[in-house]
N, CA, C and O atoms as a Tinker XYZ file with bonds, in Angstrom:
   404  protein
     1  N      1.642000  -24.120000    3.547000    73     2
     2  CA     1.349000  -22.919000    3.965000    64     1     3
     3  C      1.246000  -22.572000    4.967000    63     2     4     5
     4  O      0.425000  -23.168000    5.664000    81     3
     5  N      2.159000  -21.227000    5.679000    73     3     6
     6  CA     2.161000  -20.819000    7.250000    64     5     7
     7  C      0.577000  -20.076000    7.362000    63     6     8     9
     8  O      0.063000  -19.589000    6.356000    81     7
     9  N     -0.002000  -20.059000    8.485000    73     7    10
    10  CA    -1.232000  -19.810000    8.194000    64     9    11
    11  C     -0.366000  -18.187000    8.573000    63    10    12    13
    12  O      0.819000  -18.081000    8.889000    81    11
    13  N     -1.406000  -17.018000    8.417000    73    11    14
    14  CA    -0.893000  -15.310000    8.520000    64    13    15
    15  C     -1.670000  -15.078000    9.736000    63    14    16    17
    16  O     -2.697000  -15.715000    9.973000    81    15
    17  N     -1.168000  -14.114000   10.564000    73    15    18
    18  CA    -1.268000  -13.973000   11.919000    64    17    19
    19  C     -2.009000  -12.475000   11.231000    63    18    20    21
    20  O     -1.695000  -11.876000   10.203000    81    19
    21  N     -3.060000  -12.178000   12.210000    73    19    22
    22  CA    -3.926000  -11.167000   12.064000    64    21    23
    23  C     -3.468000  -10.514000   13.103000    63    22    24    25
    24  O     -2.914000  -11.169000   13.985000    81    23
    25  N     -3.589000   -9.117000   13.234000    73    23    26
    26  CA    -2.738000   -8.265000   14.011000    64    25    27
    27  C     -4.594000   -7.641000   14.230000    63    26    28    29
    28  O     -5.399000   -7.143000   13.443000    81    27
    29  N     -4.664000   -8.079000   16.031000    73    27    30
    30  CA    -6.045000   -6.968000   16.529000    64    29    31
    31  C     -5.670000   -5.738000   17.468000    63    30    32    33
    32  O     -6.331000   -5.049000   18.244000    81    31
    33  N     -4.708000   -5.743000   17.185000    73    31    34
    34  CA    -4.685000   -3.847000   18.200000    64    33    35
    35  C     -5.849000   -3.141000   17.527000    63    34    36    37
    36  O     -6.467000   -3.455000   16.509000    81    35
    37  N     -6.035000   -1.831000   18.568000    73    35    38
    38  CA    -7.027000   -0.700000   18.140000    64    37    39
    39  C     -6.632000   -0.130000   17.010000    63    38    40    41
    40  O     -7.523000   -0.191000   16.164000    81    39
    41  N     -5.562000    0.456000   16.602000    73    39    42
    42  CA    -5.007000    0.685000   15.734000    64    41    43
    43  C     -4.940000    0.140000   14.443000    63    42    44    45
    44  O     -4.979000    0.855000   13.441000    81    43
    45  N     -4.847000   -1.014000   14.407000    73    43    46
    46  CA    -5.455000   -2.276000   12.753000    64    45    47
    47  C     -6.901000   -1.919000   12.796000    63    46    48    49
    48  O     -7.516000   -1.383000   11.874000    81    47
    49  N     -7.339000   -2.233000   13.842000    73    47    50
    50  CA    -8.727000   -2.323000   14.098000    64    49    51
    51  C     -9.153000   -1.271000   12.898000    63    50    52    53
    52  O     -9.448000   -1.491000   11.724000    81    51
    53  N     -9.067000   -0.006000   13.673000    73    51    54
    54  CA    -9.882000    1.117000   13.331000    64    53    55
    55  C     -9.111000    1.348000   12.127000    63    54    56    57
    56  O     -9.480000    2.472000   11.787000    81    55
    57  N     -7.988000    0.821000   11.011000    73    55    58
    58  CA    -7.371000    1.361000   10.000000    64    57    59
    59  C     -8.116000    0.247000    9.306000    63    58    60    61
    60  O     -8.139000    0.458000    8.093000    81    59
    61  N     -8.641000   -0.697000    9.602000    73    59    62
    62  CA    -9.518000   -2.128000    9.068000    64    61    63
    63  C    -11.321000   -1.573000    8.289000    63    62    64    65
    64  O    -12.009000   -2.138000    7.438000    81    63
    65  N    -11.590000   -0.056000    9.192000    73    63    66
    66  CA   -12.961000    0.175000    8.889000    64    65    67
    67  C    -12.743000    1.615000    8.484000    63    66    68    69
    68  O    -13.396000    2.605000    8.813000    81    67
    69  N    -11.649000    1.516000    7.674000    73    67    70
    70  CA   -11.285000    2.620000    6.552000    64    69    71
    71  C    -12.648000    2.015000    5.236000    63    70    72    73
    72  O    -13.679000    2.664000    5.056000    81    71
    73  N    -12.395000    0.967000    4.625000    73    71    74
    74  CA   -12.629000    0.998000    3.254000    64    73    75
    75  C    -14.581000    0.860000    3.428000    63    74    76    77
    76  O    -15.319000    1.623000    2.804000    81    75
    77  N    -15.217000   -0.435000    4.544000    73    75    78
    78  CA   -16.459000   -0.140000    4.839000    64    77    79
    79  C    -16.626000    1.512000    5.178000    63    78    80    81
    80  O    -17.235000    2.185000    4.346000    81    79
    81  N    -16.176000    2.069000    6.198000    73    79    82
    82  CA   -16.646000    3.548000    6.335000    64    81    83
    83  C    -16.682000    4.355000    5.018000    63    82    84    85
    84  O    -17.494000    5.275000    4.920000    81    83
    85  N    -15.839000    4.058000    3.994000    73    83    86
    86  CA   -15.830000    5.231000    2.546000    64    85    87
    87  C    -17.504000    4.453000    1.674000    63    86    88    89
    88  O    -18.396000    5.106000    1.133000    81    87
    89  N    -17.427000    2.944000    1.823000    73    87    90
    90  CA   -18.593000    2.831000    0.483000    64    89    91
    91  C    -19.621000    3.535000    1.457000    63    90    92    93
    92  O    -20.517000    4.066000    0.802000    81    91
    93  N    -19.757000    3.692000    2.739000    73    91    94
    94  CA   -20.989000    3.264000    3.431000    64    93    95
    95  C    -21.375000    5.091000    3.528000    63    94    96    97
    96  O    -22.573000    5.269000    3.753000    81    95
    97  N    -20.828000    5.964000    3.438000    73    95    98
    98  CA   -20.079000    6.819000    3.646000    64    97    99
    99  C    -20.930000    7.815000    1.872000    63    98   100   101
   100  O    -21.544000    8.841000    1.581000    81    99
   101  N    -20.375000    6.611000    1.247000    73    99   102
   102  CA   -20.650000    7.286000   -0.255000    64   101   103
   103  C    -22.213000    6.568000   -0.691000    63   102   104   105
   104  O    -22.776000    6.938000   -1.722000    81   103
   105  N    -22.793000    5.568000    0.166000    73   103   106
   106  CA   -24.104000    5.156000   -0.140000    64   105   107
   107  C    -25.281000    6.500000    0.368000    63   106   108   109
   108  O    -26.263000    7.034000   -0.148000    81   107
   109  N    -24.637000    6.619000    1.456000    73   107   110
   110  CA   -25.344000    7.969000    2.204000    64   109   111
   111  C    -25.454000    9.568000    1.496000    63   110   112   113
   112  O    -26.353000   10.394000    1.652000    81   111
   113  N    -24.206000    9.672000    0.673000    73   111   114
   114  CA   -24.165000   10.786000   -0.199000    64   113   115
   115  C    -24.766000   10.429000   -1.020000    63   114   116   117
   116  O    -25.472000   11.354000   -1.422000    81   115
   117  N    -24.917000    9.560000   -1.551000    73   115   118
   118  CA   -25.877000    8.812000   -2.911000    64   117   119
   119  C    -27.092000    9.234000   -2.570000    63   118   120   121
   120  O    -27.754000   10.025000   -3.243000    81   119
   121  N    -27.498000    8.644000   -1.336000    73   119   122
   122  CA   -29.015000    8.820000   -1.126000    64   121   123
   123  C    -29.464000    9.949000   -0.531000    63   122   124   125
   124  O    -30.683000   10.117000   -0.487000    81   123
   125  N    -28.309000   11.237000    0.213000    73   123   126
   126  CA   -29.395000   12.004000    0.113000    64   125   127
   127  C    -29.736000   13.095000   -1.274000    63   126   128   129
   128  O    -30.549000   14.019000   -1.287000    81   127
   129  N    -28.910000   12.681000   -2.287000    73   127   130
   130  CA   -28.505000   13.099000   -3.512000    64   129   131
   131  C    -29.759000   12.338000   -3.977000    63   130   132   133
   132  O    -30.419000   13.363000   -4.152000    81   131
   133  N    -30.498000   11.487000   -4.270000    73   131   134
   134  CA   -31.620000   10.922000   -4.506000    64   133   135
   135  C    -32.985000   11.666000   -3.573000    63   134   136   137
   136  O    -34.023000   12.014000   -4.137000    81   135
   137  N    -32.796000   11.796000   -2.346000    73   135   138
   138  CA   -33.755000   11.851000   -1.886000    64   137   139
   139  C    -34.185000   13.244000   -2.073000    63   138   140   141
   140  O    -35.252000   13.398000   -2.667000    81   139
   141  N    -33.387000   14.550000   -1.573000    73   139   142
   142  CA   -33.314000   15.742000   -1.350000    64   141   143
   143  C    -33.376000   16.117000   -3.109000    63   142   144   145
   144  O    -33.296000   17.266000   -3.544000    81   143
   145  N    -33.524000   14.947000   -3.923000    73   143   146
   146  CA   -33.708000   16.383000   -5.360000    64   145   147
   147  C    -32.334000   17.092000   -5.706000    63   146   148   149
   148  O    -32.058000   17.904000   -6.589000    81   147
   149  N    -31.686000   16.603000   -4.867000    73   147   150
   150  CA   -30.219000   17.887000   -6.196000    64   149   151
   151  C    -29.674000   18.755000   -4.609000    63   150   152   153
   152  O    -28.588000   19.314000   -4.456000    81   151
   153  N    -30.463000   18.675000   -3.882000    73   151   154
   154  CA   -30.310000   19.632000   -2.459000    64   153   155
   155  C    -28.948000   19.464000   -1.819000    63   154   156   157
   156  O    -28.332000   20.315000   -1.176000    81   155
   157  N    -28.518000   18.013000   -2.150000    73   155   158
   158  CA   -27.066000   17.463000   -1.691000    64   157   159
   159  C    -26.105000   16.596000   -2.643000    63   158   160   161
   160  O    -25.481000   15.545000   -2.492000    81   159
   161  N    -26.332000   17.864000   -4.089000    73   159   162
   162  CA   -25.430000   16.751000   -4.999000    64   161   163
   163  C    -24.462000   16.527000   -4.517000    63   162   164   165
   164  O    -24.198000   17.047000   -3.433000    81   163
   165  N    -23.401000   15.503000   -5.266000    73   163   166
   166  CA   -22.420000   14.894000   -4.952000    64   165   167
   167  C    -21.310000   15.793000   -5.209000    63   166   168   169
   168  O    -20.244000   15.197000   -5.055000    81   167
   169  N    -21.169000   16.998000   -5.541000    73   167   170
   170  CA   -20.470000   17.959000   -6.012000    64   169   171
   171  C    -20.105000   19.071000   -5.636000    63   170   172   173
   172  O    -19.447000   20.012000   -6.081000    81   171
   173  N    -20.919000   18.670000   -4.280000    73   171   174
   174  CA   -20.796000   19.468000   -2.766000    64   173   175
   175  C    -20.435000   18.690000   -1.509000    63   174   176   177
   176  O    -19.943000   19.013000   -0.428000    81   175
   177  N    -20.934000   17.340000   -2.139000    73   175   178
   178  CA   -20.675000   16.968000   -0.398000    64   177   179
   179  C    -19.357000   15.945000   -0.429000    63   178   180   181
   180  O    -19.028000   15.427000    0.638000    81   179
   181  N    -18.753000   15.709000   -1.394000    73   179   182
   182  CA   -17.537000   14.699000   -1.511000    64   181   183
   183  C    -16.639000   15.365000   -0.571000    63   182   184   185
   184  O    -15.857000   14.594000   -0.015000    81   183
   185  N    -16.549000   16.580000   -0.255000    73   183   186
   186  CA   -15.654000   16.698000    1.149000    64   185   187
   187  C    -15.564000   15.771000    2.093000    63   186   188   189
   188  O    -14.567000   15.185000    2.518000    81   187
   189  N    -17.423000   15.622000    2.586000    73   187   190
   190  CA   -17.216000   15.053000    3.376000    64   189   191
   191  C    -16.477000   13.492000    4.277000    63   190   192   193
   192  O    -16.206000   13.064000    5.399000    81   191
   193  N    -16.430000   13.055000    2.513000    73   191   194
   194  CA   -15.501000   11.456000    2.327000    64   193   195
   195  C    -14.018000   11.978000    3.034000    63   194   196   197
   196  O    -13.417000   11.505000    3.998000    81   195
   197  N    -13.806000   12.718000    2.478000    73   195   198
   198  CA   -12.616000   13.041000    2.621000    64   197   199
   199  C    -12.289000   13.380000    4.612000    63   198   200   201
   200  O    -11.287000   13.123000    5.278000    81   199
   201  N    -13.622000   14.033000    5.029000    73   199   202
   202  CA   -13.241000   14.003000    6.226000    64   201   203
   203  C    -13.436000   12.942000    7.347000    63   202   204   205
   204  O    -13.125000   12.838000    8.534000    81   203
   205  N    -14.202000   12.083000    6.266000    73   203   206
   206  CA   -14.825000   10.833000    7.247000    64   205   207
   207  C    -13.228000   10.028000    7.238000    63   206   208   209
   208  O    -12.846000    9.480000    8.272000    81   207
   209  N    -12.392000   10.020000    6.029000    73   207   210
   210  CA   -11.392000    9.556000    5.943000    64   209   211
   211  C    -10.079000    9.574000    7.084000    63   210   212   213
   212  O     -9.435000    8.859000    7.852000    81   211
   213  N    -10.207000   10.862000    6.597000    73   211   214
   214  CA    -9.209000   11.797000    7.495000    64   213   215
   215  C     -9.534000   11.486000    9.315000    63   214   216   217
   216  O     -8.687000   11.294000   10.187000    81   215
   217  N    -10.643000   11.514000    9.422000    73   215   218
   218  CA   -11.029000   11.362000   11.386000    64   217   219
   219  C    -10.605000    9.680000   11.994000    63   218   220   221
   220  O    -10.251000    9.338000   13.122000    81   219
   221  N    -10.824000    8.801000   10.659000    73   219   222
   222  CA   -10.505000    7.799000   10.677000    64   221   223
   223  C     -8.881000    7.357000   10.992000    63   222   224   225
   224  O     -8.393000    6.726000   11.929000    81   223
   225  N     -8.248000    8.003000    9.730000    73   223   226
   226  CA    -6.567000    7.513000   10.245000    64   225   227
   227  C     -6.490000    8.510000   11.338000    63   226   228   229
   228  O     -5.563000    8.322000   12.126000    81   227
   229  N     -7.157000    9.398000   11.532000    73   227   230
   230  CA    -6.432000   10.008000   12.607000    64   229   231
   231  C     -6.331000    9.257000   14.274000    63   230   232   233
   232  O     -5.521000    9.069000   15.182000    81   231
   233  N     -8.419000    8.894000   13.740000    73   231   234
   234  CA    -8.544000    7.809000   14.983000    64   233   235
   235  C     -7.435000    6.703000   15.239000    63   234   236   237
   236  O     -7.355000    6.166000   16.344000    81   235
   237  N     -6.569000    6.370000   14.180000    73   235   238
   238  CA    -6.164000    4.957000   13.834000    64   237   239
   239  C     -4.375000    5.022000   14.842000    63   238   240   241
   240  O     -3.701000    4.256000   15.531000    81   239
   241  N     -4.305000    6.334000   14.371000    73   239   242
   242  CA    -3.104000    6.501000   14.515000    64   241   243
   243  C     -3.169000    7.152000   16.167000    63   242   244   245
   244  O     -2.037000    7.121000   16.650000    81   243
   245  N     -3.815000    7.509000   16.769000    73   243   246
   246  CA    -3.748000    8.334000   17.862000    64   245   247
   247  C     -4.210000    6.690000   19.363000    63   246   248   249
   248  O     -4.129000    6.656000   20.591000    81   247
   249  N     -4.705000    5.532000   18.170000    73   247   250
   250  CA    -5.106000    4.388000   19.235000    64   249   251
   251  C     -3.663000    3.498000   19.336000    63   250   252   253
   252  O     -2.642000    3.480000   18.648000    81   251
   253  N     -4.261000    2.516000   20.975000    73   251   254
   254  CA    -3.004000    1.784000   21.667000    64   253   255
   255  C     -2.516000    0.701000   20.485000    63   254   256   257
   256  O     -3.357000    0.031000   19.885000    81   255
   257  N     -1.352000    0.611000   20.256000    73   255   258
   258  CA    -1.131000   -0.237000   19.475000    64   257   259
   259  C     -0.337000   -1.151000   20.653000    63   258   260   261
   260  O      0.857000   -1.446000   20.602000    81   259
   261  N     -1.032000   -1.433000   21.446000    73   259   262
   262  CA    -0.611000   -2.718000   22.618000    64   261   263
   263  C     -0.881000   -3.868000   21.584000    63   262   264   265
   264  O     -1.616000   -3.658000   20.620000    81   263
   265  N     -0.132000   -5.388000   21.841000    73   263   266
   266  CA    -0.678000   -6.416000   21.487000    64   265   267
   267  C     -0.455000   -6.413000   19.773000    63   266   268   269
   268  O     -1.157000   -7.204000   19.143000    81   267
   269  N      0.492000   -5.552000   19.021000    73   267   270
   270  CA     0.530000   -4.840000   17.556000    64   269   271
   271  C      1.301000   -6.314000   16.794000    63   270   272   273
   272  O      2.294000   -6.814000   17.322000    81   271
   273  N      0.714000   -6.873000   15.562000    73   271   274
   274  CA     1.835000   -7.846000   15.395000    64   273   275
   275  C      2.108000   -7.415000   13.746000    63   274   276   277
   276  O      1.317000   -7.267000   12.815000    81   275
   277  N      3.418000   -7.301000   13.823000    73   275   278
   278  CA     4.012000   -6.798000   12.292000    64   277   279
   279  C      4.006000   -8.643000   11.748000    63   278   280   281
   280  O      4.233000   -9.706000   12.324000    81   279
   281  N      3.596000   -8.222000   10.285000    73   279   282
   282  CA     3.699000   -9.139000    9.572000    64   281   283
   283  C      4.844000   -9.828000    9.376000    63   282   284   285
   284  O      5.923000   -9.421000    9.808000    81   283
   285  N      4.723000  -10.793000    8.792000    73   283   286
   286  CA     6.485000  -11.863000    8.480000    64   285   287
   287  C      6.825000  -10.906000    7.059000    63   286   288   289
   288  O      6.062000  -10.338000    6.276000    81   287
   289  N      7.891000  -10.978000    7.096000    73   287   290
   290  CA     8.788000  -10.167000    5.815000    64   289   291
   291  C      8.817000  -10.993000    4.697000    63   290   292   293
   292  O      9.051000  -12.201000    4.740000    81   291
   293  N      8.604000  -10.408000    3.795000    73   291   294
   294  CA     8.096000  -10.885000    2.788000    64   293   295
   295  C      9.439000  -12.227000    2.045000    63   294   296   297
   296  O     10.575000  -11.846000    2.329000    81   295
   297  N      9.442000  -13.483000    1.290000    73   295   298
   298  CA    10.139000  -14.082000    0.926000    64   297   299
   299  C     10.545000  -13.674000   -0.155000    63   298   300   301
   300  O      9.732000  -13.716000   -1.078000    81   299
   301  N     12.309000  -12.989000   -0.516000    73   299   302
   302  CA    12.839000  -13.071000   -1.373000    64   301   303
   303  C     13.792000  -14.167000   -1.629000    63   302   304   305
   304  O     14.317000  -14.821000   -0.729000    81   303
   305  N     13.997000  -14.345000   -2.901000    73   303   306
   306  CA    15.084000  -15.368000   -3.461000    64   305   307
   307  C     16.161000  -14.816000   -3.387000    63   306   308   309
   308  O     16.313000  -13.612000   -3.592000    81   307
   309  N     17.426000  -15.925000   -2.967000    73   307   310
   310  CA    18.302000  -15.233000   -2.740000    64   309   311
   311  C     18.898000  -14.766000   -4.226000    63   310   312   313
   312  O     18.045000  -15.166000   -5.020000    81   311
   313  N     20.004000  -14.082000   -5.007000    73   311   314
   314  CA    20.078000  -13.618000   -6.182000    64   313   315
   315  C     21.322000  -14.721000   -6.958000    63   314   316   317
   316  O     22.518000  -14.818000   -6.684000    81   315
   317  N     20.789000  -15.206000   -7.640000    73   315   318
   318  CA    21.578000  -16.446000   -8.857000    64   317   319
   319  C     23.607000  -16.083000   -8.822000    63   318   320   321
   320  O     24.115000  -14.961000   -8.837000    81   319
   321  N     24.220000  -17.183000   -8.783000    73   319   322
   322  CA    25.937000  -16.712000   -8.811000    64   321   323
   323  C     26.491000  -16.439000   -9.736000    63   322   324   325
   324  O     26.285000  -17.288000  -10.603000    81   323
   325  N     26.919000  -15.920000   -9.951000    73   323   326
   326  CA    27.512000  -14.916000  -11.111000    64   325   327
   327  C     28.149000  -15.922000  -11.722000    63   326   328   329
   328  O     28.821000  -16.818000  -11.211000    81   327
   329  N     27.774000  -15.620000  -13.396000    73   327   330
   330  CA    27.847000  -16.840000  -14.691000    64   329   331
   331  C     29.591000  -16.763000  -14.570000    63   330   332   333
   332  O     30.128000  -15.787000  -14.048000    81   331
   333  N     30.314000  -17.820000  -15.073000    73   331   334
   334  CA    31.859000  -18.233000  -15.000000    64   333   335
   335  C     32.074000  -17.236000  -16.137000    63   334   336   337
   336  O     31.102000  -16.728000  -16.697000    81   335
   337  N     33.579000  -16.888000  -16.560000    73   335   338
   338  CA    33.806000  -15.981000  -17.348000    64   337   339
   339  C     34.048000  -17.130000  -18.809000    63   338   340   341
   340  O     34.448000  -18.294000  -18.788000    81   339
   341  N     33.685000  -16.381000  -19.847000    73   339   342
   342  CA    34.147000  -17.325000  -20.974000    64   341   343
   343  C     35.699000  -17.749000  -21.583000    63   342   344   345
   344  O     36.707000  -17.086000  -21.828000    81   343
   345  N     35.500000  -18.595000  -21.647000    73   343   346
   346  CA    37.216000  -19.106000  -22.636000    64   345   347
   347  C     37.592000  -18.168000  -23.314000    63   346   348   349
   348  O     36.993000  -17.730000  -24.296000    81   347
   349  N     38.856000  -17.665000  -22.763000    73   347   350
   350  CA    40.374000  -16.760000  -23.185000    64   349   351
   351  C     39.197000  -14.951000  -23.326000    63   350   352   353
   352  O     38.940000  -14.253000  -24.307000    81   351
   353  N     38.808000  -14.824000  -21.895000    73   351   354
   354  CA    38.212000  -13.987000  -21.750000    64   353   355
   355  C     38.944000  -12.855000  -20.608000    63   354   356   357
   356  O     38.496000  -11.859000  -20.040000    81   355
   357  N     40.364000  -13.584000  -20.587000    73   355   358
   358  CA    40.999000  -13.298000  -19.212000    64   357   359
   359  C     41.248000  -11.415000  -19.303000    63   358   360   361
   360  O     40.892000  -10.484000  -18.581000    81   359
   361  N     42.064000  -11.522000  -20.626000    73   359   362
   362  CA    42.251000   -9.684000  -20.623000    64   361   363
   363  C     41.258000   -9.175000  -21.730000    63   362   364   365
   364  O     40.849000   -9.486000  -22.848000    81   363
   365  N     41.039000   -7.740000  -20.297000    73   363   366
   366  CA    39.566000   -7.192000  -21.377000    64   365   367
   367  C     40.276000   -6.878000  -22.315000    63   366   368   369
   368  O     41.488000   -6.783000  -22.506000    81   367
   369  N     38.765000   -6.623000  -23.268000    73   367   370
   370  CA    39.111000   -6.183000  -25.039000    64   369   371
   371  C     38.330000   -4.594000  -24.815000    63   370   372   373
   372  O     37.386000   -4.291000  -24.086000    81   371
   373  N     39.109000   -3.795000  -25.715000    73   371   374
   374  CA    39.208000   -2.577000  -25.766000    64   373   375
   375  C     39.294000   -2.199000  -26.948000    63   374   376   377
   376  O     40.008000   -2.999000  -27.552000    81   375
   377  N     38.867000   -1.231000  -27.730000    73   375   378
   378  CA    38.708000   -1.170000  -29.347000    64   377   379
   379  C     40.075000   -0.181000  -29.853000    63   378   380   381
   380  O     40.325000    0.421000  -30.897000    81   379
   381  N     40.817000   -0.359000  -28.513000    73   379   382
   382  CA    42.130000    0.219000  -29.311000    64   381   383
   383  C     43.037000   -0.633000  -28.997000    63   382   384   385
   384  O     44.131000   -0.207000  -29.366000    81   383
   385  N     43.126000   -1.904000  -28.354000    73   383   386
   386  CA    43.492000   -3.324000  -28.032000    64   385   387
   387  C     44.457000   -3.644000  -29.306000    63   386   388   389
   388  O     45.666000   -3.872000  -29.297000    81   387
   389  N     43.827000   -3.608000  -30.070000    73   387   390
   390  CA    44.418000   -3.995000  -31.798000    64   389   391
   391  C     45.570000   -3.232000  -32.051000    63   390   392   393
   392  O     46.661000   -3.799000  -32.108000    81   391
   393  N     45.483000   -2.213000  -32.186000    73   391   394
   394  CA    46.354000   -0.976000  -32.411000    64   393   395
   395  C     47.058000   -1.146000  -31.732000    63   394   396   397
   396  O     46.777000   -1.437000  -30.569000    81   395
   397  N     48.683000   -0.995000  -32.329000    73   395   398
   398  CA    49.893000   -1.008000  -31.836000    64   397   399
   399  C     50.306000    0.624000  -31.804000    63   398   400   401
   400  O     49.669000    1.580000  -32.248000    81   399
   401  N     51.303000    0.598000  -31.275000    73   399   402
   402  CA    51.883000    2.327000  -30.763000    64   401   403
   403  C     53.503000    2.523000  -31.604000    63   402   404
   404  O     54.147000    3.563000  -31.467000    81   403
């Protein structure tokens, strides 16, 4: 199997930090909820999570893409060839073909 190329441009590096930043932000919000006895409960601080995600996506879109490596296209199998026609199926059959006029 061919080795996967990993992009190390600034944009992809920042995009790779979104997951860890979400986990860290959730941890900090949970810690604030536990330490401050409900003063910073999660129901009022969850927008901070959206702000962190938005800031990282904004930074990723504004970062340089110099040296960006596109992933290889996924392998798509060619379609199978059409089946040969059945014998005696040269004329199309319709519901009205057996009736005379």
